N, CA, C and O atoms as CSV, one atom per row, in Angstrom:
chain,resi,resn,atom,element,x,y,z
A,1,MET,N,N,-199.949,212.136,-84.843
A,1,MET,CA,C,-200.846,211.938,-85.948
A,1,MET,C,C,-200.020,212.044,-87.235
A,1,MET,O,O,-199.243,212.982,-87.415
A,2,LEU,N,N,-200.199,211.088,-88.101
A,2,LEU,CA,C,-199.519,211.095,-89.395
A,2,LEU,C,C,-200.352,211.887,-90.392
A,2,LEU,O,O,-201.549,211.640,-90.539
A,3,ILE,N,N,-199.732,212.825,-91.068
A,3,ILE,CA,C,-200.403,213.662,-92.065
A,3,ILE,C,C,-199.745,213.392,-93.405
A,3,ILE,O,O,-198.555,213.652,-93.583
A,4,VAL,N,N,-200.525,212.866,-94.356
A,4,VAL,CA,C,-199.949,212.473,-95.642
A,4,VAL,C,C,-200.541,213.212,-96.845
A,4,VAL,O,O,-200.070,213.034,-97.968
A,5,ASN,N,N,-201.579,214.046,-96.619
A,5,ASN,CA,C,-202.157,214.789,-97.741
A,5,ASN,C,C,-202.865,216.043,-97.224
A,5,ASN,O,O,-202.944,216.275,-96.018
A,6,ASN,N,N,-203.375,216.839,-98.154
A,6,ASN,CA,C,-204.036,218.099,-97.792
A,6,ASN,C,C,-205.271,217.873,-96.924
A,6,ASN,O,O,-205.550,218.663,-96.022
A,7,GLU,N,N,-206.004,216.808,-97.191
A,7,GLU,CA,C,-207.208,216.504,-96.401
A,7,GLU,C,C,-206.842,216.255,-94.940
A,7,GLU,O,O,-207.510,216.769,-94.042
A,8,HIS,N,N,-205.805,215.484,-94.694
A,8,HIS,CA,C,-205.340,215.241,-93.323
A,8,HIS,C,C,-204.863,216.537,-92.679
A,8,HIS,O,O,-205.156,216.806,-91.514
A,9,ARG,N,N,-204.122,217.341,-93.451
A,9,ARG,CA,C,-203.580,218.598,-92.926
A,9,ARG,C,C,-204.699,219.523,-92.473
A,9,ARG,O,O,-204.631,220.093,-91.385
A,10,ILE,N,N,-205.719,219.674,-93.292
A,10,ILE,CA,C,-206.841,220.562,-92.961
A,10,ILE,C,C,-207.620,220.013,-91.764
A,10,ILE,O,O,-208.018,220.773,-90.880
A,11,ALA,N,N,-207.838,218.700,-91.736
A,11,ALA,CA,C,-208.536,218.087,-90.602
A,11,ALA,C,C,-207.763,218.263,-89.300
A,11,ALA,O,O,-208.362,218.342,-88.228
A,12,ALA,N,N,-206.445,218.326,-89.388
A,12,ALA,CA,C,-205.598,218.518,-88.203
A,12,ALA,C,C,-205.548,219.975,-87.764
A,12,ALA,O,O,-204.994,220.277,-86.707
A,13,GLY,N,N,-206.113,220.880,-88.551
A,13,GLY,CA,C,-206.135,222.288,-88.185
A,13,GLY,C,C,-204.932,223.075,-88.650
A,13,GLY,O,O,-204.688,224.180,-88.166
A,14,ILE,N,N,-204.175,222.523,-89.583
A,14,ILE,CA,C,-203.010,223.224,-90.130
A,14,ILE,C,C,-203.454,223.899,-91.419
A,14,ILE,O,O,-203.819,223.227,-92.384
A,15,LYS,N,N,-203.422,225.217,-91.436
A,15,LYS,CA,C,-203.972,225.967,-92.565
A,15,LYS,C,C,-203.143,225.851,-93.833
A,15,LYS,O,O,-203.700,225.788,-94.929
A,16,SER,N,N,-201.826,225.821,-93.705
A,16,SER,CA,C,-200.986,225.748,-94.903
A,16,SER,C,C,-199.652,225.093,-94.579
A,16,SER,O,O,-199.302,224.893,-93.415
A,17,LEU,N,N,-198.922,224.767,-95.628
A,17,LEU,CA,C,-197.597,224.185,-95.448
A,17,LEU,C,C,-196.534,225.247,-95.194
A,17,LEU,O,O,-195.346,224.927,-95.148
A,18,SER,N,N,-196.936,226.495,-95.029
A,18,SER,CA,C,-195.973,227.554,-94.731
A,18,SER,C,C,-195.601,227.563,-93.241
A,18,SER,O,O,-194.649,228.235,-92.844
A,19,LYS,N,N,-196.351,226.817,-92.420
A,19,LYS,CA,C,-195.998,226.684,-90.997
A,19,LYS,C,C,-194.614,226.055,-90.908
A,19,LYS,O,O,-194.210,225.307,-91.798
A,20,ARG,N,N,-193.896,226.353,-89.844
A,20,ARG,CA,C,-192.536,225.841,-89.690
A,20,ARG,C,C,-192.509,224.612,-88.783
A,20,ARG,O,O,-193.317,224.479,-87.864
A,21,CYS,N,N,-191.566,223.728,-89.061
A,21,CYS,CA,C,-191.351,222.522,-88.258
A,21,CYS,C,C,-190.948,222.938,-86.846
A,21,CYS,O,O,-190.124,223.835,-86.669
A,22,SER,N,N,-191.524,222.294,-85.856
A,22,SER,CA,C,-191.233,222.623,-84.458
A,22,SER,C,C,-189.843,222.183,-84.032
A,22,SER,O,O,-189.378,222.588,-82.966
A,23,TYR,N,N,-189.168,221.371,-84.828
A,23,TYR,CA,C,-187.838,220.868,-84.484
A,23,TYR,C,C,-186.736,221.631,-85.221
A,23,TYR,O,O,-185.815,222.151,-84.592
A,24,CYS,N,N,-186.828,221.700,-86.551
A,24,CYS,CA,C,-185.753,222.327,-87.337
A,24,CYS,C,C,-186.079,223.761,-87.771
A,24,CYS,O,O,-185.203,224.474,-88.261
A,25,ARG,N,N,-187.312,224.175,-87.595
A,25,ARG,CA,C,-187.781,225.527,-87.940
A,25,ARG,C,C,-187.812,225.809,-89.445
A,25,ARG,O,O,-187.974,226.962,-89.845
A,26,LYS,N,N,-187.662,224.798,-90.272
A,26,LYS,CA,C,-187.792,224.980,-91.722
A,26,LYS,C,C,-189.254,224.834,-92.113
A,26,LYS,O,O,-190.004,224.150,-91.417
A,27,PRO,N,N,-189.683,225.459,-93.212
A,27,PRO,CA,C,-191.083,225.342,-93.630
A,27,PRO,C,C,-191.473,223.895,-93.926
A,27,PRO,O,O,-190.658,223.094,-94.382
A,28,LEU,N,N,-192.732,223.586,-93.657
A,28,LEU,CA,C,-193.270,222.252,-93.942
A,28,LEU,C,C,-193.677,222.220,-95.412
A,28,LEU,O,O,-194.829,222.506,-95.737
A,29,LYS,N,N,-192.763,221.883,-96.289
A,29,LYS,CA,C,-193.006,221.976,-97.728
A,29,LYS,C,C,-193.693,220.755,-98.321
A,29,LYS,O,O,-194.400,220.869,-99.322
A,30,GLU,N,N,-193.492,219.575,-97.707
A,30,GLU,CA,C,-194.033,218.360,-98.317
A,30,GLU,C,C,-194.400,217.340,-97.250
A,30,GLU,O,O,-193.991,217.443,-96.093
A,31,TYR,N,N,-195.167,216.372,-97.664
A,31,TYR,CA,C,-195.617,215.296,-96.783
A,31,TYR,C,C,-194.610,214.155,-96.823
A,31,TYR,O,O,-193.847,214.096,-97.788
A,32,PRO,N,N,-194.545,213.258,-95.873
A,32,PRO,CA,C,-195.409,213.124,-94.699
A,32,PRO,C,C,-194.976,214.043,-93.565
A,32,PRO,O,O,-193.813,214.437,-93.466
A,33,LEU,N,N,-195.934,214.371,-92.719
A,33,LEU,CA,C,-195.700,215.186,-91.534
A,33,LEU,C,C,-196.208,214.435,-90.313
A,33,LEU,O,O,-197.045,213.540,-90.428
A,34,ILE,N,N,-195.706,214.797,-89.165
A,34,ILE,CA,C,-196.140,214.209,-87.900
A,34,ILE,C,C,-196.594,215.347,-87.000
A,34,ILE,O,O,-195.892,216.347,-86.849
A,35,MET,N,N,-197.776,215.192,-86.399
A,35,MET,CA,C,-198.279,216.190,-85.453
A,35,MET,C,C,-198.369,215.536,-84.081
A,35,MET,O,O,-198.831,214.401,-83.965
A,36,ASN,N,N,-197.931,216.240,-83.044
A,36,ASN,CA,C,-197.991,215.667,-81.696
A,36,ASN,C,C,-199.431,215.615,-81.199
A,36,ASN,O,O,-200.316,216.266,-81.754
A,37,ASP,N,N,-199.649,214.838,-80.157
A,37,ASP,CA,C,-200.990,214.670,-79.595
A,37,ASP,C,C,-201.234,215.565,-78.392
A,37,ASP,O,O,-202.284,215.464,-77.759
A,38,ASP,N,N,-200.292,216.434,-78.064
A,38,ASP,CA,C,-200.446,217.329,-76.919
A,38,ASP,C,C,-201.388,218.477,-77.264
A,38,ASP,O,O,-201.823,218.620,-78.407
A,39,ALA,N,N,-201.690,219.283,-76.267
A,39,ALA,CA,C,-202.592,220.419,-76.460
A,39,ALA,C,C,-201.989,221.449,-77.417
A,39,ALA,O,O,-202.714,222.060,-78.202
A,40,GLY,N,N,-200.668,221.646,-77.360
A,40,GLY,CA,C,-200.013,222.584,-78.265
A,40,GLY,C,C,-199.918,221.984,-79.654
A,40,GLY,O,O,-199.780,220.770,-79.804
A,41,LEU,N,N,-199.991,222.823,-80.659
A,41,LEU,CA,C,-199.962,222.344,-82.040
A,41,LEU,C,C,-198.519,222.341,-82.542
A,41,LEU,O,O,-198.021,223.362,-83.017
A,42,ALA,N,N,-197.854,221.197,-82.435
A,42,ALA,CA,C,-196.486,221.051,-82.923
A,42,ALA,C,C,-196.505,220.093,-84.102
A,42,ALA,O,O,-197.017,218.978,-83.999
A,43,VAL,N,N,-195.944,220.531,-85.223
A,43,VAL,CA,C,-195.910,219.720,-86.437
A,43,VAL,C,C,-194.459,219.558,-86.850
A,43,VAL,O,O,-193.681,220.510,-86.799
A,44,PHE,N,N,-194.093,218.336,-87.262
A,44,PHE,CA,C,-192.717,218.009,-87.586
A,44,PHE,C,C,-192.634,217.346,-88.955
A,44,PHE,O,O,-193.574,216.678,-89.387
A,45,HIS,N,N,-191.497,217.533,-89.640
A,45,HIS,CA,C,-191.178,216.673,-90.768
A,45,HIS,C,C,-191.022,215.262,-90.189
A,45,HIS,O,O,-190.659,215.127,-89.020
A,46,ALA,N,N,-191.281,214.229,-90.958
A,46,ALA,CA,C,-191.164,212.861,-90.448
A,46,ALA,C,C,-189.744,212.584,-89.940
A,46,ALA,O,O,-189.570,211.967,-88.889
A,47,ALA,N,N,-188.736,213.035,-90.680
A,47,ALA,CA,C,-187.346,212.821,-90.262
A,47,ALA,C,C,-187.033,213.569,-88.967
A,47,ALA,O,O,-186.276,213.071,-88.134
A,48,CYS,N,N,-187.604,214.750,-88.790
A,48,CYS,CA,C,-187.379,215.514,-87.561
A,48,CYS,C,C,-188.054,214.840,-86.370
A,48,CYS,O,O,-187.504,214.832,-85.269
A,49,ALA,N,N,-189.248,214.273,-86.585
A,49,ALA,CA,C,-189.931,213.555,-85.507
A,49,ALA,C,C,-189.100,212.355,-85.073
A,49,ALA,O,O,-188.992,212.076,-83.879
A,50,ALA,N,N,-188.514,211.644,-86.029
A,50,ALA,CA,C,-187.655,210.499,-85.701
A,50,ALA,C,C,-186.413,210.963,-84.945
A,50,ALA,O,O,-186.011,210.327,-83.971
A,51,ALA,N,N,-185.802,212.062,-85.379
A,51,ALA,CA,C,-184.619,212.590,-84.695
A,51,ALA,C,C,-184.954,213.018,-83.264
A,51,ALA,O,O,-184.171,212.789,-82.343
A,52,LEU,N,N,-186.111,213.635,-83.085
A,52,LEU,CA,C,-186.542,214.053,-81.749
A,52,LEU,C,C,-186.755,212.837,-80.847
A,52,LEU,O,O,-186.364,212.853,-79.680
A,53,ALA,N,N,-187.370,211.793,-81.380
A,53,ALA,CA,C,-187.593,210.578,-80.596
A,53,ALA,C,C,-186.267,209.964,-80.165
A,53,ALA,O,O,-186.138,209.511,-79.027
A,54,ILE,N,N,-185.293,209.943,-81.046
A,54,ILE,CA,C,-183.973,209.398,-80.704
A,54,ILE,C,C,-183.290,210.279,-79.657
A,54,ILE,O,O,-182.676,209.766,-78.722
A,55,ASP,N,N,-183.394,211.602,-79.809
A,55,ASP,CA,C,-182.822,212.513,-78.811
A,55,ASP,C,C,-183.409,212.247,-77.426
A,55,ASP,O,O,-182.684,212.237,-76.431
A,56,ILE,N,N,-184.714,212.035,-77.364
A,56,ILE,CA,C,-185.371,211.779,-76.082
A,56,ILE,C,C,-184.888,210.452,-75.498
A,56,ILE,O,O,-184.628,210.364,-74.298
A,57,GLN,N,N,-184.765,209.423,-76.334
A,57,GLN,CA,C,-184.281,208.133,-75.847
A,57,GLN,C,C,-182.855,208.241,-75.313
A,57,GLN,O,O,-182.546,207.670,-74.268
A,58,VAL,N,N,-181.992,208.956,-76.008
A,58,VAL,CA,C,-180.610,209.136,-75.559
A,58,VAL,C,C,-180.579,209.909,-74.241
A,58,VAL,O,O,-179.827,209.564,-73.331
A,59,ASP,N,N,-181.398,210.953,-74.146
A,59,ASP,CA,C,-181.448,211.728,-72.902
A,59,ASP,C,C,-181.920,210.873,-71.725
A,59,ASP,O,O,-181.361,210.953,-70.632
A,60,LEU,N,N,-182.943,210.062,-71.952
A,60,LEU,CA,C,-183.434,209.195,-70.881
A,60,LEU,C,C,-182.387,208.168,-70.475
A,60,LEU,O,O,-182.184,207.921,-69.287
A,61,TYR,N,N,-181.728,207.575,-71.453
A,61,TYR,CA,C,-180.691,206.589,-71.144
A,61,TYR,C,C,-179.578,207.234,-70.326
A,61,TYR,O,O,-179.126,206.665,-69.333
A,62,THR,N,N,-179.136,208.418,-70.740
A,62,THR,CA,C,-178.064,209.119,-70.030
A,62,THR,C,C,-178.514,209.519,-68.627
A,62,THR,O,O,-177.717,209.494,-67.689
A,63,PHE,N,N,-179.785,209.889,-68.480
A,63,PHE,CA,C,-180.310,210.275,-67.166
A,63,PHE,C,C,-180.309,209.092,-66.210
A,63,PHE,O,O,-179.879,209.225,-65.064
A,64,PHE,N,N,-180.784,207.935,-66.666
A,64,PHE,CA,C,-180.869,206.780,-65.791
A,64,PHE,C,C,-179.561,206.003,-65.684
A,64,PHE,O,O,-179.402,205.181,-64.781
A,65,ARG,N,N,-178.628,206.255,-66.593
A,65,ARG,CA,C,-177.343,205.553,-66.572
A,65,ARG,C,C,-176.238,206.521,-66.994
A,65,ARG,O,O,-175.687,206.397,-68.089
A,66,PRO,N,N,-175.915,207.477,-66.135
A,66,PRO,CA,C,-174.936,208.508,-66.498
A,66,PRO,C,C,-173.531,207.943,-66.672
A,66,PRO,O,O,-173.172,206.952,-66.036
A,67,PRO,N,N,-172.737,208.577,-67.536
A,67,PRO,CA,C,-171.362,208.124,-67.743
A,67,PRO,C,C,-170.486,208.489,-66.530
A,67,PRO,O,O,-170.822,209.383,-65.753
A,68,ALA,N,N,-169.371,207.785,-66.390
A,68,ALA,CA,C,-168.418,208.091,-65.315
A,68,ALA,C,C,-167.906,209.514,-65.515
A,68,ALA,O,O,-167.751,209.915,-66.668
A,69,PRO,N,N,-167.645,210.265,-64.534
A,69,PRO,CA,C,-167.575,209.978,-63.106
A,69,PRO,C,C,-168.897,210.249,-62.380
A,69,PRO,O,O,-168.915,210.269,-61.149
A,70,TYR,N,N,-169.984,210.454,-63.091
A,70,TYR,CA,C,-171.268,210.770,-62.466
A,70,TYR,C,C,-171.927,209.500,-61.938
A,70,TYR,O,O,-171.673,208.402,-62.432
A,71,HIS,N,N,-172.770,209.667,-60.934
A,71,HIS,CA,C,-173.424,208.529,-60.302
A,71,HIS,C,C,-174.913,208.537,-60.630
A,71,HIS,O,O,-175.494,209.582,-60.923
A,72,GLN,N,N,-175.511,207.369,-60.576
A,72,GLN,CA,C,-176.930,207.207,-60.854
A,72,GLN,C,C,-177.740,207.859,-59.736
A,72,GLN,O,O,-177.500,207.604,-58.555
A,73,PHE,N,N,-178.701,208.703,-60.116
A,73,PHE,CA,C,-179.528,209.391,-59.125
A,73,PHE,C,C,-180.742,208.566,-58.717
A,73,PHE,O,O,-181.152,208.597,-57.556
A,74,PHE,N,N,-181.318,207.828,-59.664
A,74,PHE,CA,C,-182.555,207.115,-59.414
A,74,PHE,C,C,-182.396,205.634,-59.751
A,74,PHE,O,O,-181.698,205.270,-60.697
A,75,VAL,N,N,-183.041,204.809,-58.978
A,75,VAL,CA,C,-183.136,203.383,-59.268
A,75,VAL,C,C,-184.623,203.066,-59.324
A,75,VAL,O,O,-185.349,203.318,-58.362
A,76,LEU,N,N,-185.079,202.519,-60.438
A,76,LEU,CA,C,-186.486,202.194,-60.583
A,76,LEU,C,C,-186.775,200.860,-59.909
A,76,LEU,O,O,-186.082,199.870,-60.144
A,77,THR,N,N,-187.789,200.846,-59.082
A,77,THR,CA,C,-188.211,199.608,-58.428
A,77,THR,C,C,-189.724,199.492,-58.531
A,77,THR,O,O,-190.417,200.485,-58.755
A,78,THR,N,N,-190.230,198.288,-58.369
A,78,THR,CA,C,-191.669,198.066,-58.391
A,78,THR,C,C,-192.246,198.323,-57.005
A,78,THR,O,O,-191.510,198.365,-56.019
A,79,GLN,N,N,-193.561,198.495,-56.931
A,79,GLN,CA,C,-194.203,198.664,-55.628
A,79,GLN,C,C,-194.044,197.405,-54.795
A,79,GLN,O,O,-193.926,197.477,-53.571
A,80,GLU,N,N,-194.041,196.264,-55.443
A,80,GLU,CA,C,-193.845,194.991,-54.760
A,80,GLU,C,C,-192.502,194.977,-54.038
A,80,GLU,O,O,-192.396,194.470,-52.921
A,81,ALA,N,N,-191.485,195.532,-54.676
A,81,ALA,CA,C,-190.146,195.563,-54.072
A,81,ALA,C,C,-190.125,196.471,-52.862
A,81,ALA,O,O,-189.450,196.168,-51.878
A,82,ARG,N,N,-190.844,197.569,-52.910
A,82,ARG,CA,C,-190.882,198.470,-51.764
A,82,ARG,C,C,-191.484,197.782,-50.553
A,82,ARG,O,O,-191.028,197.970,-49.425
A,83,ARG,N,N,-192.515,196.981,-50.798
A,83,ARG,CA,C,-193.160,196.276,-49.694
A,83,ARG,C,C,-192.237,195.227,-49.084
A,83,ARG,O,O,-192.256,195.012,-47.872
A,84,SER,N,N,-191.444,194.585,-49.904
A,84,SER,CA,C,-190.589,193.504,-49.397
A,84,SER,C,C,-189.152,193.957,-49.142
A,84,SER,O,O,-188.296,193.143,-48.796
A,85,ASP,N,N,-188.885,195.260,-49.314
A,85,ASP,CA,C,-187.539,195.811,-49.139
A,85,ASP,C,C,-186.508,195.108,-49.998
A,85,ASP,O,O,-185.342,195.014,-49.615
A,86,GLU,N,N,-186.912,194.626,-51.126
A,86,GLU,CA,C,-186.016,193.917,-52.035
A,86,GLU,C,C,-185.898,194.753,-53.296
A,86,GLU,O,O,-186.890,194.933,-54.002
A,87,GLN,N,N,-184.730,195.263,-53.595
A,87,GLN,CA,C,-184.562,196.157,-54.739
A,87,GLN,C,C,-184.978,195.456,-56.030
A,87,GLN,O,O,-184.434,194.415,-56.397
A,88,GLY,N,N,-185.954,196.054,-56.706
A,88,GLY,CA,C,-186.361,195.550,-58.008
A,88,GLY,C,C,-187.510,194.583,-58.002
A,88,GLY,O,O,-188.253,194.545,-58.982
A,89,GLY,N,N,-187.707,193.805,-56.978
A,89,GLY,CA,C,-188.817,192.875,-56.940
A,89,GLY,C,C,-188.701,191.783,-57.978
A,89,GLY,O,O,-187.605,191.493,-58.458
A,90,ALA,N,N,-189.819,191.175,-58.329
A,90,ALA,CA,C,-189.836,190.007,-59.199
A,90,ALA,C,C,-189.600,190.339,-60.666
A,90,ALA,O,O,-189.204,189.456,-61.426
A,91,HIS,N,N,-189.826,191.567,-61.089
A,91,HIS,CA,C,-189.726,191.916,-62.508
A,91,HIS,C,C,-188.723,193.038,-62.760
A,91,HIS,O,O,-188.923,193.849,-63.664
A,92,ALA,N,N,-187.671,193.095,-61.993
A,92,ALA,CA,C,-186.701,194.186,-62.093
A,92,ALA,C,C,-185.682,193.922,-63.184
A,92,ALA,O,O,-185.423,192.780,-63.566
A,93,VAL,N,N,-185.123,194.993,-63.665
A,93,VAL,CA,C,-183.988,194.908,-64.582
A,93,VAL,C,C,-182.756,195.245,-63.759
A,93,VAL,O,O,-182.670,196.328,-63.181
A,94,GLN,N,N,-181.807,194.329,-63.703
A,94,GLN,CA,C,-180.598,194.530,-62.903
A,94,GLN,C,C,-179.423,194.730,-63.842
A,94,GLN,O,O,-179.169,193.895,-64.711
A,95,ILE,N,N,-178.713,195.821,-63.675
A,95,ILE,CA,C,-177.535,196.110,-64.471
A,95,ILE,C,C,-176.341,195.454,-63.802
A,95,ILE,O,O,-176.133,195.625,-62.601
A,96,HIS,N,N,-175.555,194.705,-64.561
A,96,HIS,CA,C,-174.365,194.062,-64.024
A,96,HIS,C,C,-173.272,195.095,-63.779
A,96,HIS,O,O,-173.114,196.027,-64.567
A,97,GLN,N,N,-172.515,194.940,-62.691
A,97,GLN,CA,C,-171.439,195.870,-62.361
A,97,GLN,C,C,-170.418,195.968,-63.480
A,97,GLN,O,O,-169.903,197.054,-63.747
A,98,GLY,N,N,-170.112,194.855,-64.142
A,98,GLY,CA,C,-169.124,194.862,-65.216
A,98,GLY,C,C,-169.632,195.475,-66.499
A,98,GLY,O,O,-168.858,195.677,-67.435
A,99,ASP,N,N,-170.910,195.773,-66.563
A,99,ASP,CA,C,-171.508,196.316,-67.781
A,99,ASP,C,C,-171.526,197.835,-67.710
A,99,ASP,O,O,-172.601,198.429,-67.623
A,100,GLN,N,N,-170.384,198.466,-67.745
A,100,GLN,CA,C,-170.289,199.909,-67.655
A,100,GLN,C,C,-170.003,200.544,-69.006
A,100,GLN,O,O,-169.732,201.743,-69.075
A,101,GLY,N,N,-170.058,199.766,-70.084
A,101,GLY,CA,C,-169.798,200.287,-71.421
A,101,GLY,C,C,-170.990,201.031,-71.964
A,101,GLY,O,O,-171.877,201.443,-71.217
A,102,SER,N,N,-171.004,201.200,-73.273
A,102,SER,CA,C,-172.069,201.972,-73.904
A,102,SER,C,C,-173.231,201.102,-74.367
A,102,SER,O,O,-174.191,201.619,-74.939
A,103,SER,N,N,-173.167,199.796,-74.135
A,103,SER,CA,C,-174.249,198.932,-74.592
A,103,SER,C,C,-175.436,199.021,-73.647
A,103,SER,O,O,-175.312,199.479,-72.511
A,104,LEU,N,N,-176.590,198.577,-74.134
A,104,LEU,CA,C,-177.820,198.650,-73.354
A,104,LEU,C,C,-178.178,197.286,-72.767
A,104,LEU,O,O,-179.358,196.988,-72.580
A,105,GLU,N,N,-177.180,196.457,-72.475
A,105,GLU,CA,C,-177.449,195.111,-72.003
A,105,GLU,C,C,-177.904,195.134,-70.538
A,105,GLU,O,O,-177.399,195.906,-69.723
A,106,ALA,N,N,-178.857,194.280,-70.237
A,106,ALA,CA,C,-179.332,194.097,-68.867
A,106,ALA,C,C,-179.937,192.716,-68.784
A,106,ALA,O,O,-180.300,192.124,-69.800
A,107,SER,N,N,-180.044,192.208,-67.579
A,107,SER,CA,C,-180.687,190.909,-67.418
A,107,SER,C,C,-181.993,191.102,-66.662
A,107,SER,O,O,-182.073,191.934,-65.759
A,108,VAL,N,N,-182.999,190.348,-67.023
A,108,VAL,CA,C,-184.308,190.453,-66.402
A,108,VAL,C,C,-184.477,189.292,-65.450
A,108,VAL,O,O,-184.273,188.138,-65.825
A,109,HIS,N,N,-184.856,189.598,-64.200
A,109,HIS,CA,C,-185.076,188.572,-63.193
A,109,HIS,C,C,-186.569,188.301,-63.085
A,109,HIS,O,O,-187.370,189.236,-63.053
A,110,ARG,N,N,-186.942,187.047,-63.031
A,110,ARG,CA,C,-188.351,186.687,-62.856
A,110,ARG,C,C,-188.488,185.701,-61.735
A,110,ARG,O,O,-189.598,185.269,-61.424
């Protein structure tokens, strides 16, 4: 939820700007703020929310495509592929063997 003024802040259940950012732990002194949609009340500076999103994307990329010498633990496949024993099925993303660099290139098969 984007919070841009006192009315939004109060409607979101945040009593004051003295609450601390859930990412950097600094006080929430000014707007805009971002509040998560989970049950827990986590409020972030907009820049901290963006940094957290990037951290999560990097972690996911590293998890699904670990750097050498580590090996990939999981391969995502469609249910269609499981039925036909064909890795990836009709809509899979296949990583080329030569593409072991840091780029996010992949080819989509249809």
